C-alpha positions as semicolon CSV with decimal commas, in nm:
position;residue;x (nm);y (nm);z (nm)
1;M;0,167;0,015;-0,708
2;A;-0,125;-0,054;-0,504
3;A;-0,271;0,071;-0,177
4;V;-0,573;-0,095;0,038
5;A;-0,796;0,179;0,145
6;D;-0,817;0,195;0,535
7;H;-0,991;0,408;0,788
8;F;-0,701;0,678;0,677
9;L;-0,749;0,670;0,324
10;A;-1,094;0,555;0,262
11;Q;-1,307;0,852;0,191
12;N;-1,653;0,858;0,078
13;P;-1,761;0,706;-0,146
14;L;-1,480;0,494;-0,111
15;Q;-1,515;0,208;0,166
16;E;-1,234;0,035;0,367
17;G;-1,071;-0,258;0,221
18;W;-1,114;-0,118;-0,166
19;L;-0,828;-0,104;-0,403
20;I;-0,655;0,204;-0,511
21;F;-0,402;0,159;-0,827
22;Y;-0,149;0,445;-0,838
23;G;0,144;0,521;-1,004
24;P;0,434;0,564;-1,072
25;E;0,551;0,696;-0,749
26;H;0,871;0,923;-0,754
27;Q;0,992;1,196;-0,550
28;G;0,868;1,517;-0,578
29;V;0,494;1,628;-0,756
30;A;0,468;1,625;-1,105
31;E;0,264;1,881;-1,330
32;E;0,051;1,617;-1,422
33;C;-0,075;1,564;-1,105
34;L;-0,238;1,907;-1,027
35;G;-0,608;1,878;-1,063
36;K;-0,657;1,512;-1,002
37;L;-0,703;1,227;-0,754
38;C;-0,363;1,121;-0,628
39;V;-0,219;0,941;-0,339
40;V;0,006;1,206;-0,201
41;Q;0,276;1,145;0,087
42;V;0,278;1,435;0,306
43;K;0,624;1,533;0,412
44;D;0,712;1,343;0,742
45;G;0,374;1,274;0,768
46;P;0,060;1,040;0,659
47;T;-0,013;0,890;0,298
48;L;-0,352;1,050;0,185
49;L;-0,589;0,991;-0,084
50;K;-0,657;1,350;-0,227
51;T;-0,757;1,603;-0,520
52;L;-0,392;1,798;-0,557
53;K;-0,443;2,179;-0,650
54;R;-0,125;2,440;-0,646
55;G;-0,074;2,618;-0,326
56;S;-0,026;2,999;-0,260
57;R;0,380;2,937;-0,279
58;K;0,578;2,694;-0,501
59;G;0,657;2,350;-0,343
60;L;0,339;2,424;-0,145
61;F;-0,007;2,231;-0,222
62;R;-0,363;2,251;-0,173
63;L;-0,511;1,924;-0,044
64;E;-0,890;1,867;-0,124
65;S;-1,131;1,569;-0,019
66;W;-1,482;1,476;-0,033
67;N;-1,553;1,444;0,342
68;A;-1,312;1,707;0,515
69;P;-1,196;2,064;0,487
70;P;-0,902;2,132;0,245
71;R;-0,579;2,106;0,377
72;E;-0,375;2,441;0,266
73;D;0,006;2,502;0,174
74;V;0,094;2,140;0,285
75;R;0,452;2,037;0,145
76;L;0,455;1,701;0,001
77;A;0,740;1,429;-0,040
78;W;0,598;1,272;-0,371
79;A;0,240;1,219;-0,531
80;A;0,131;0,954;-0,799
81;R;-0,185;0,953;-0,996
82;V;-0,506;0,729;-0,917
83;I;-0,527;0,509;-1,238
84;D;-0,810;0,299;-1,110
85;I;-1,058;0,206;-0,783
86;R;-1,202;-0,136;-0,743
87;P;-1,436;-0,280;-0,451
88;R;-1,255;-0,604;-0,336
């Protein structure tokens, strides 16, 4: 899968228009995603580019980024590891 960084996904040092390759996308969050840069789908919310950490309870996650405070105890629909990022 691929996404184009827009103002919602683009984070320093990423720039708008860069290609973000990720996958595979599946329901839930695989253990391999923890501690990694991922594209995540917040349950009933936006798709974000974040580093994924465990939350305070099972099924909740801490989302960290380069340019914003962490989001604590977020419920996700899915997460997929970033494979590559390329300027366009």
